[in-house]
N, C-alpha and C positions, 0 to 999 in steps of 0.2 A: 482623457482617462483611458488607460489600457486595462480592460477587465477580461479575465479568463473565466469562463463558465465551465465548471466541472460537474458532470452528471454522475451521481453515486447510484449504481444499479443494484439496489437492495432487493434482489429478486428471489422468489421461490425457485427451487431447483429440483432436478431429477438426477438419478444415478445413470441415466441414459445420455450418452454424449450427444446423440442426434437431437434429442429434445432440448438440451441446453444450448446447442448451436442455434436452433430456430428461435427460441425465446430470447436469447442474448442478442441476436441480430435484430429482432423486432424492437427490443428496448433501445439499442443503439440508434436505429432509425428515428425513433420517437425523440430521443435525446437531441439528436442533430436538428430535428424540426423545431425544437424548442430552444435553439440557440446554443447548445453545448459545443464547446471546443474540444473537450476531453471527456470520454466516458470510462468509468472504472468499474470493473466487475469484482465480486468477492473472491476469496482465496480458492484456488483450484476449481475454477468454474466448470471446466470440462467434465468433472466427476461430481460436482457438488460437494467437494471435500468429503468424499466417501472413502474410508479406509477399511481394509480387511483386518481380521484378527491376525496380528503379526505372528502368533504362535501356530497358525494353521498354514502349513507349508503350501498346500495346493491352492488355497484361497489367495495367499500372498503372491504366488507365481501367476495366477490368472489375472490378478490386479496389475502386476508389473507389465503384462502383455498389452494393457490398455494405454500405456504411455504413448504420447504423441510426438512427432517430429514437427519442425517448422514447415515441412512440405505436406503435412496432413491436410485433408479436406477441411477439418475444423479450423485450423489456423489460416489456411488459404482463404476461406470464406470471409473471415474478419478482415483480412488484408484487402480483399477485393472491395468490401463495403467501405473501408476507410478511404480507399482511392476514389471510389464513386462519390462519396459524400463530403470528403474533406475533414471528416471527424477523426481525431486521434483517439485510439482505443487502448486502454490498459487491460490486455487480455491475459487471463491466468489459466494455466492448464498443467496437467501432469506431463512433464517433459521426459522423453526418452533420452538417456545420456549414458555414455560408457561406464560411469561410476555408479549407475543405478538411477531409478526414476527421481526426478527433482520437482520440487514445488516451485513453479516458474511463473514469471511475469514477462511478457513481451509488450513493450510500448510501441505501438504502430502509429506512424505519423499519417498526415492527411494525404500522402501520396501512396500509402500502402506499404512503405518500407518499415522494417523493424529498426528502431534507433536505439533502444535500450533493451538489453537482455539481462535479467536478474533471477538468480536462484536463491531461495530462502537460505540464509546462513544459519540462523538459530532454530534449527528444526527441533521439534518437541520429542527428543529421544526417549523421554520417560513415558511416552504413549505409543500407540500403534504407528505413529509417525516416524518411529525409528527405522521403518522401511524406506524412508526417503533419504537420499544422499544430500548432504548439505552443500550449499554454494561456498565459494572461496573468498568473496569480497564484495564490496559495495562500489557501484559505478554511477556516474552522472552523465547524462546525455543532453545535447541541445535539441529541443523539440521546436521545429519551425511551425508557427501558427499564424493565423490571419492577423493576430495582434503583435506579431514579431517573435523573435526567438525567446525561449524559456528554458532555463536549466532545471532538469527534472531528475530525481532519483526515486528509489523505491525501498520500502521495507515490507516484509510480509508477516503479519500477525505477531508471533513471538519475538521477532526482531525488535519490535518497539519496546519490549520489556527490558531491553539492554541499552543503556544510554550511549554506548560506543557506536551503535548503528547510525543514529541520527547525527552524532558528532562527526563521524567520518564523512557522511554526505555533506554536512555543512562545510567542512574543510575543503571538499572538492567542488564547492560552489553551488550546491543545490539551492534553488529558490522554492520549488514545490516538490514535496515528497508524497508519492502515491502509496497507500497502505491497504492492500487487500487483506481481508480479515475473515476469520471463522471462529468466534468465541463469544462468551457471554460478557457483554460490556456493562459496566456499572460506574459509580462515581469515582472510584479509585483509578480505573483505567482512563476515564475521561480526564481526570486531573493529570495523570501521567502523560497523556498526549499533549495537553496544554503546556506542560513543563517542557516536553521535547521541543515544541515550537518556540517557546519563550527563550529557553537557554541557548538555542542554536540559531535563532532568527530565521526560521524557515516556516513556510506554510505547509499544512498537512491536509490531505484529503483521504478519508478512510471509508471504505465500503465493507459492511458486514452483511451476513445473511439475516433474513428476518426471523421472527420468533417461531415460525413454522419449521425451521431447520433445527435439528437436535443440537447443533454446535453454534447456534446464533440466537440473538434476541434484538436485532436491529441496532438502533442508535448510531447509524453511520454519521460521520463527523466532518465538518469543515472548520479549520482552525487557522488563524493568522498569527504572526509573531508580535504584532503591535500591542504590547502590554501597557504602554504609556502613551498619552497624547502629546503632541508637540506643543511647545509654548507653555508659559506659566510654570516653569520648572521650580521644584523645591528640592534642594540637595541633589541637583543634577538630573532630576527626572520630572516628567509631567504628571498629569492626573492619571490614575489607574483606568485602564480600559478593559472591557470584556473581549477576550480573544476567540471565544467560541462563536462562530458566525452561523453554524448550522448543527443541530442535533436532531436526527430523524427519530420517528417513533419506532415501534416494534414491527409494524406491518409491512408487507411487501410494497414496493413502490420505487419510483425514480425521484431522487431528491437532488436539488440543484444548489450549488454554492458558487458565489461570484468572488473571485480574488482580484483586488485592485493592484495590479503589478506596480504601477507608479508609486502608490502609497507604501507597498512592501519594500520596494527598492530604496525609496527615500529614507525609510526607517532603518534599513540595514546599513546605510551609509553614515548614519548619525547616532547610532546607539552603541552601547558598550558591550553588549552580549555577543554570543557567537564564539568563534574560535580565535578571536584576536588576541586575547590575553593568556593564551595557553602557556604552560611551562612543561614541555615534554620531558625535559631532563629529570623531572621529579616523578614521572609516571612509570618507572621501570616495572613495578609490580603488576601493572596492567598487561604486561607481555608474558607473564608466567602462565603455565598451563593450569587450568582450574582443577580442583578436586571435586569430582561428581559424587554427591552423597547418594546413599541408598535410602530411599524413602517410599512410603506407602502413599501413592497419589490420592487415594480416597480419603485417608486420614488427613493429608495436607489440606485438601480442599474443604473438608467438612469439619 
């Protein structure tokens, strides 16, 4: 049995990059000591997902100056730790980029190399996150682990609200999708995540901020795609299974979920879901530019 253990680092945070560096490194060490193969931090860990008032020009500019490069001490320290311990780390930070700061995930492998670079595509332009430059696409990388190679992709927070994100990753062969998050999670978003896993036959690991964070309430998740058990099929499917293998509480902590890759791969080979039955010729409308409505966010939420 080939089992990948993912540590969901649902940690309290600071707006100070140095403090987040120290606490994140300590959590990664603890996760590796407890058998984790991959550790995943929540969204924009470097700043604790702290955004300035986008209408305050001086505050916005000061915030832009805190964006980090891959050569920064912050990123370098996590790469060094990965190389030292063999732990793969899903590191999130505000990335310095020519198009503007980006909401970024760097997947670092056990040798300290960055094997996947992903910038959030579906930025929340209806909030102060409009200061963040969106990414241009979704990629999948091969992560070499002690359990063998694993195809990994990423979505960041609002990306998972859009079904195209997970579908593209599935088309590109993702087996596990990492989802750094910073929002309030409840039953509808849990159901949404379960649907993304089910319809695309992918496993999902989501790390959120704990309830102590203004943009978080915990509930980090581990989800597998196996919605039906093998054997005893009725009308082409087996008995219904629960796909949610982990839902954390609201408090800070490190939460572990184990993904059985042999089981996931066997299911993917023998189930009808995923991108196999697509009819792209019928999807032309998906390629049209959206019309962005003007709305009052407070009224929409409340």
